C-alpha positions in Angstrom: -63.6 7.1 -147.1 -66.5 4.9 -148.2 -66.7 3.0 -151.5 -70.0 2.9 -153.5 -70.9 -0.2 -155.5 -72.8 0.4 -158.8 -73.0 -1.7 -161.9 -69.9 -3.6 -161.1 -67.8 -0.5 -160.4 -66.7 0.9 -157.0 -66.2 4.6 -156.8 -64.7 6.7 -154.1 -64.5 10.5 -153.7 -62.2 12.6 -151.6 -62.7 16.3 -151.9 -60.6 19.4 -151.3 -61.9 22.9 -152.1 -60.4 24.7 -155.1 -61.2 28.2 -156.3 -59.7 27.6 -159.8 -61.9 26.0 -162.5 -59.7 23.0 -163.2 -58.9 20.9 -166.3 -59.2 17.5 -164.8 -56.3 15.0 -165.0 -57.4 11.5 -165.8 -55.0 8.8 -164.6 -55.2 5.1 -165.6 -53.5 2.6 -163.2 -53.2 -1.1 -163.0 -50.7 -3.3 -161.2 -47.4 -1.4 -161.0 -47.2 0.3 -157.6 -43.6 1.6 -158.0 -44.5 3.2 -161.4 -47.7 4.6 -160.0 -46.0 6.1 -157.0 -43.6 8.0 -159.2 -46.5 9.3 -161.4 -48.5 10.4 -158.4 -45.5 12.2 -157.0 -45.0 14.3 -160.2 -48.8 15.0 -160.4 -48.6 16.3 -156.8 -45.6 18.5 -157.7 -47.6 19.9 -160.5 -50.3 21.0 -158.1 -53.2 19.5 -160.1 -56.5 20.5 -158.6 -58.7 17.6 -159.8 -57.9 14.0 -160.5 -59.9 11.1 -161.8 -58.3 7.7 -161.3 -59.4 4.6 -163.1 -58.0 1.4 -161.6 -58.5 -1.6 -163.9 -59.5 -4.9 -162.3 -57.0 -7.7 -161.9 -56.5 -9.9 -165.0 -55.8 -13.0 -162.9 -55.2 -14.0 -159.3 -51.4 -13.3 -159.6 -52.2 -9.6 -160.3 -54.6 -9.1 -157.5 -52.1 -8.2 -154.8 -50.4 -5.6 -157.0 -53.7 -4.1 -158.0 -54.7 -3.8 -154.4 -51.3 -2.2 -153.6 -51.9 0.5 -156.3 -55.4 1.1 -155.0 -54.1 1.7 -151.5 -51.7 4.3 -152.9 -54.5 6.0 -154.7 -56.9 6.0 -151.8 -54.3 7.8 -149.8 -54.3 10.9 -152.0 -55.1 13.9 -149.9 -53.5 16.7 -151.9 -56.2 17.3 -154.5 -59.8 16.6 -155.2 -60.0 13.0 -156.4 -62.6 10.6 -157.7 -61.6 7.0 -157.9 -63.2 4.2 -160.0 -62.1 0.7 -159.2 -63.1 -1.7 -161.9 -64.2 -5.2 -160.9 -63.6 -6.4 -164.5 -60.2 -6.3 -166.3 -60.9 -4.1 -169.3 -57.3 -3.8 -170.5 -55.6 -0.5 -171.4 -57.5 0.3 -174.7 -61.0 -0.3 -173.3 -60.1 1.4 -170.0 -59.0 4.6 -171.8 -61.9 4.7 -174.3 -64.5 4.2 -171.6 -62.8 6.3 -168.9 -62.0 9.3 -171.0 -65.5 9.3 -172.4 -67.0 9.2 -168.9 -65.1 12.2 -167.8 -65.7 14.2 -171.0 -69.4 13.8 -170.4 -68.9 15.9 -167.2 -66.1 18.3 -168.3 -65.2 20.2 -171.5 -61.6 19.0 -171.5 -59.2 16.5 -169.9 -55.5 15.8 -169.6 -54.6 12.1 -169.6 -51.8 10.2 -167.9 -51.0 6.5 -167.6 -49.2 5.0 -164.6 -45.8 4.8 -166.3 -45.5 8.4 -167.4 -43.7 11.1 -165.3 -43.4 14.9 -166.0 -41.5 17.8 -164.8 -43.0 20.6 -162.6 -44.9 23.1 -164.6 -46.2 20.6 -167.2 -49.8 20.9 -166.1 -49.7 24.7 -166.2 -48.2 24.7 -169.7 -50.7 22.2 -171.0 -53.6 24.2 -169.5 -52.4 27.4 -171.1 -52.3 25.6 -174.5 -55.7 24.1 -174.0 -57.2 27.5 -173.0 -55.6 29.2 -176.1 -57.0 26.6 -178.6 -60.2 25.7 -176.7 -62.5 27.0 -179.4 -60.3 26.4 -182.4 -61.7 23.3 -184.2 -58.5 22.9 -186.1 -56.7 21.9 -182.9 -57.8 18.5 -181.6 -55.3 17.8 -178.9 -52.3 19.0 -176.9 -49.4 16.9 -175.7 -46.5 17.3 -173.3 -44.4 14.7 -175.1 -42.1 14.9 -178.1 -38.7 13.4 -178.9 -35.5 14.7 -180.6 -36.0 12.2 -183.4 -39.3 13.8 -184.4 -38.9 17.5 -183.5 -38.3 19.8 -186.4 -34.9 21.5 -186.2 -36.2 25.1 -186.3 -38.8 25.2 -183.6 -36.6 26.9 -181.0 -38.6 27.4 -177.8 -42.0 27.6 -179.5 -44.6 24.9 -179.6 -45.4 23.5 -183.1 -48.3 21.6 -184.8 -48.3 18.0 -185.9 -51.0 16.1 -187.8 -50.0 13.0 -185.9 -51.5 13.0 -182.4 -49.8 11.6 -179.3 -50.7 9.2 -176.5 -48.1 9.9 -173.8 -49.6 12.6 -171.7 -52.1 14.4 -173.8 -55.1 16.6 -173.5 -58.3 17.0 -175.6 -61.8 18.4 -175.6 -65.2 16.7 -175.8 -65.6 18.3 -179.3 -62.5 16.4 -180.6 -63.3 13.1 -178.8 -66.6 12.7 -180.7 -66.4 9.8 -183.0 -64.1 7.6 -180.9 -66.6 4.8 -181.1 -65.5 4.2 -184.6 -62.6 1.7 -184.8 -59.5 2.3 -186.8 -60.3 -0.2 -189.6 -63.4 1.8 -190.4 -61.4 5.0 -190.3 -58.9 3.6 -192.8 -61.8 2.9 -195.1 -63.1 6.4 -194.7 -59.6 7.8 -195.4 -59.5 5.8 -198.7 -63.0 7.0 -199.6 -61.8 10.6 -199.1 -58.5 9.9 -200.9 -56.5 10.6 -197.8 -53.1 8.9 -197.8 -53.2 6.5 -194.8 -49.4 6.3 -194.7 -48.9 10.1 -194.6 -47.7 10.0 -190.9 -45.9 6.7 -191.0 -46.5 3.1 -192.1 -46.6 2.0 -188.4 -50.1 3.5 -188.0 -51.6 1.2 -190.6 -50.0 -1.8 -189.0 -51.3 -0.7 -185.6 -54.8 -0.3 -187.0 -54.7 -4.0 -188.0 -53.7 -4.9 -184.4 -56.2 -2.6 -182.6 -58.6 -5.4 -181.7 -56.1 -8.2 -180.9 -53.9 -6.0 -178.7 -56.7 -3.9 -177.2 -55.3 -0.6 -178.5 -57.0 2.8 -178.4 -54.5 5.5 -179.6 -54.4 4.5 -183.3 -58.1 5.5 -183.8 -57.4 8.8 -182.1 -54.5 9.4 -184.5 -56.7 8.6 -187.5 -59.5 10.8 -186.2 -57.0 13.6 -186.4 -55.9 12.6 -189.9 -59.4 12.2 -191.3 -60.6 15.5 -189.8 -57.4 17.4 -190.7 -56.9 18.1 -187.0 -53.7 19.1 -185.3 -51.8 18.3 -182.1 -49.9 21.0 -180.3 -46.4 19.7 -179.4 -43.8 21.3 -177.1 -40.4 22.2 -178.5 -38.9 19.6 -176.1 -40.4 16.9 -174.0 -41.8 17.5 -170.5 -42.6 13.8 -170.1 -40.7 10.6 -169.9 -42.0 7.0 -170.2 -40.7 4.9 -167.2 -42.3 1.7 -168.4 -39.6 0.3 -170.6 -39.6 -3.0 -168.8 -41.5 -6.4 -168.8 -44.2 -5.1 -166.5 -45.8 -3.1 -169.3 -49.0 -4.5 -171.0 -47.9 -2.9 -174.3 -44.2 -2.6 -173.9 -42.9 0.4 -175.8 -39.8 0.5 -178.0 -36.9 1.6 -175.7 -35.3 3.6 -178.5 -38.0 6.2 -177.8 -36.7 6.9 -174.4 -36.0 10.7 -174.0 -32.7 12.3 -173.0 -32.8 13.7 -169.4 -35.8 16.0 -169.1 -35.3 19.8 -169.1 -37.5 22.4 -167.4 -40.8 23.3 -169.1 -40.5 25.5 -172.2 -41.4 29.2 -171.7 -45.2 29.8 -172.1 -45.5 31.8 -175.3 -46.6 35.4 -174.9 -48.4 34.9 -178.2 -49.3 31.4 -179.2 -48.7 30.5 -182.8 -51.5 30.1 -185.4 -52.5 26.4 -185.9 -50.6 25.5 -189.0 -48.9 22.1 -189.4 -45.1 22.3 -189.5 -44.0 21.5 -193.0 -41.4 18.9 -191.9 -43.5 16.6 -189.7 -44.8 14.3 -192.4 -41.4 13.6 -193.8 -40.0 13.1 -190.2 -42.6 10.5 -189.3 -42.2 8.7 -192.6 -38.4 8.6 -192.1 -38.8 7.3 -188.5 -41.7 5.0 -189.0 -41.7 4.0 -192.7 -43.3 5.6 -195.7 -44.9 2.4 -196.9 -45.1 -1.1 -195.4 -42.2 -3.0 -197.0 -41.9 -6.7 -196.5 -39.1 -6.1 -194.0 -41.3 -3.7 -192.1 -44.2 -6.2 -191.9 -41.8 -9.0 -190.8 -40.4 -6.7 -188.1 -43.9 -6.0 -186.8 -44.7 -9.7 -186.8 -41.5 -10.4 -184.7 -42.5 -7.7 -182.3 -45.9 -9.2 -181.9 -44.5 -12.6 -181.2 -42.1 -11.2 -178.6 -44.9 -9.4 -176.9 -46.9 -12.7 -176.7 -43.8 -14.5 -175.3 -43.3 -11.8 -172.6 -47.0 -12.0 -171.7 -46.8 -15.8 -171.3 -43.7 -15.5 -169.2 -45.4 -13.0 -166.9 -48.5 -15.1 -166.6 -47.0 -18.6 -166.3 -43.4 -18.2 -165.5 -43.8 -15.7 -162.6 -47.3 -15.9 -161.4 -48.0 -19.6 -161.6 
């Protein structure tokens, strides 16, 4: 397997014939080999036919060995067609996803996106592909996700998928048509929402806070969520989660809130014989406001500030306390 050098990026390709036109999976990896190994195992079990891997460059000398270990894992993939991009520069998660997803969507109509700390049950890829095929030409539907949580799932969905105006960033799929406009940052999108008299807090006060942190924390997902909101788009959610986040530890660049860990995963929901019409479930706005705040109170803002400081402390400990 030979690497090609071009504009600061190394790419590798390893091909295996497939007779099925695939929805490619795009995987973003960094410097967590144990997490990446588990994610690759679940993707192999899902029999995905085509995988694009974007490996971010090491942030510092301390990360280089782990980055190389992850790259060795990825180069060993022989169970599907794979294209690997190894960044020389460290882009960080937000820029990596914005650039990488955009690159793949210039080649393919649709993508399904994973990060290296997300695992799924067998059948997840098939279920997501079925949903994406059903809503491929429906402009009202902008994304599909394999993740939900009991805290935010309406009580009456049963075994059927439902629609949410708040999109998702833990295993999700979209189309090139819905990705258009992702060059506009979330602060500009907030301004556009206000101009259109769209309530910027309608799916939780945390989104407005995250929009303010997009640049400093190198975030990407908040602008995708506001793209849904400003366009009136919907995300297809499963009735229960097929995905779990395994990165609730200090190795995460953007460490998530552990209270969002799911209960033990179940088998995939049954694929609907007839998929529902794309209409937002009437309870979702109230659920998100209950869980994430309806307006930014002083206590909410203080809590966000404390979280930001704690993230900075963890980052400094990783960089100076462990890596020298």
